[in-house]
N, C-alpha and C positions, 0 to 999 in steps of 0.2 A: 389297695386304690378302693373308693367308696361306687354307689350305685351309680356316681355321676360324672364317674371316671376320674376324681381329683385322687392325687396321690396324700396320704395321712403324711404330715413330718418325718415321723419317726423311720414309715416304710421309704422315704425319700432319701434317707440320711442311711441304712441301710443299703438303698441302692444306688448309691453313689461310695460308697465306701465298695461294696462287688466291682464299680464299675472302674475304680483307684485300680483294686488287684487286678483285674483283669488289667488293665494295660501296662503294670507292672509287667504279670506276666509276661504278656504277650512279648515285649521289649526286653525282656530276660531269656525268652525265645530267641530272639535276633542276632541276643549277644553272642547266645553259643554257636547260633548257626555260622557266625562271622567267625567263631574261635574255631569252632571245627575247618571251615577253608582257612584260615591262616594259619592252624598247624601243620595245613597238611597240601600247600596252595600247588601240588602239581599233579594231584589224586583227580583223576576223572569222576563224573557226579556219581555215578553208582558204586564208586570206590566211597563215596564219603559217609555211604552207610554201615560201614565196617567201622568207622569211631565214634568214642562215647561222646562227644562231645553234640554230635550229630541226633546220638540215639536220645542226650539228654536236653540238646533241645526241641527236640519232638513233645518231651515229656513236658514240659514249662509250658510251651506253646499250647497244647491237648490241656492243660489244665485252664487253660486261659481261656478257653472253650466253654468247658465246663461249668468254669465263673460263669461266663457269658451270658449261658444259659439260663443261671441262676438270676442274672439282674434281669431276662427280658420277662420270669416272673414277676417279677416288680415293680417295673418301671415301664414307663412308655416307649416303644424305640425311638421314636422322635424326643426324648432327654438324653436318654443313655446314647443312644448312638455318636453324637456330635462328639461324647465328651471321650472317646476312645479317639480324638484325633490330639489328643494329650499321651499318645506312644510316639509321636512325631517330634517333638521335643526332647522327651526323653533318649528316646533312641539314638539324638544328635547329643547330647551331653555324653550318655556313654559312651559313646563311639568315639568323641575326642577325649575324655578320661582313660578310658579303656587299651584303646588301638591308637591315639595319639596321630587323631585322622584330625586335619586342617580345619576349620568350618570358617569361611568368611565371614567377614560382615554382613553382606547380604542376607548369608544364609540365618544367622543371627535376627537377622528383622524379622522376616518368614517365619522364624520360632516365635519371635516376641508375638507378631499376629497372630498368629496360633492359639495362642495360651491367651491375650484378650479376647479373640471371638469366644476361646470355651470359656472362660469366667464369665461374661455375658450369657450363656447359656443355659449355663449352669443356674445363673439368677432366675428363670423365668420359672 
């Protein structure tokens, strides 16, 4: 960022890459949390803390937070934060592929709206 608050193109690309990494890690953490629940459907909430999928989910989700802090040192929050919405489509896609969750056409339409919105924001 320069003295006027404008972000240099190289810094913008690095920030965008960081946001995308954070999105991927965030989605990965969510998938691992779901995997822990599916592997142990009858476990109480406290019992879920005994399983490796839960702890791996926390680790991956925590790495997402660390990556996000790095992004915030390189990008304006008003640019970076809306891009986190890409987590929603990624989780929907992964849920469909990994857990055979049924995604209705209306839900896919919502995912498309999110992707179009994020694309517009990323161009600003």
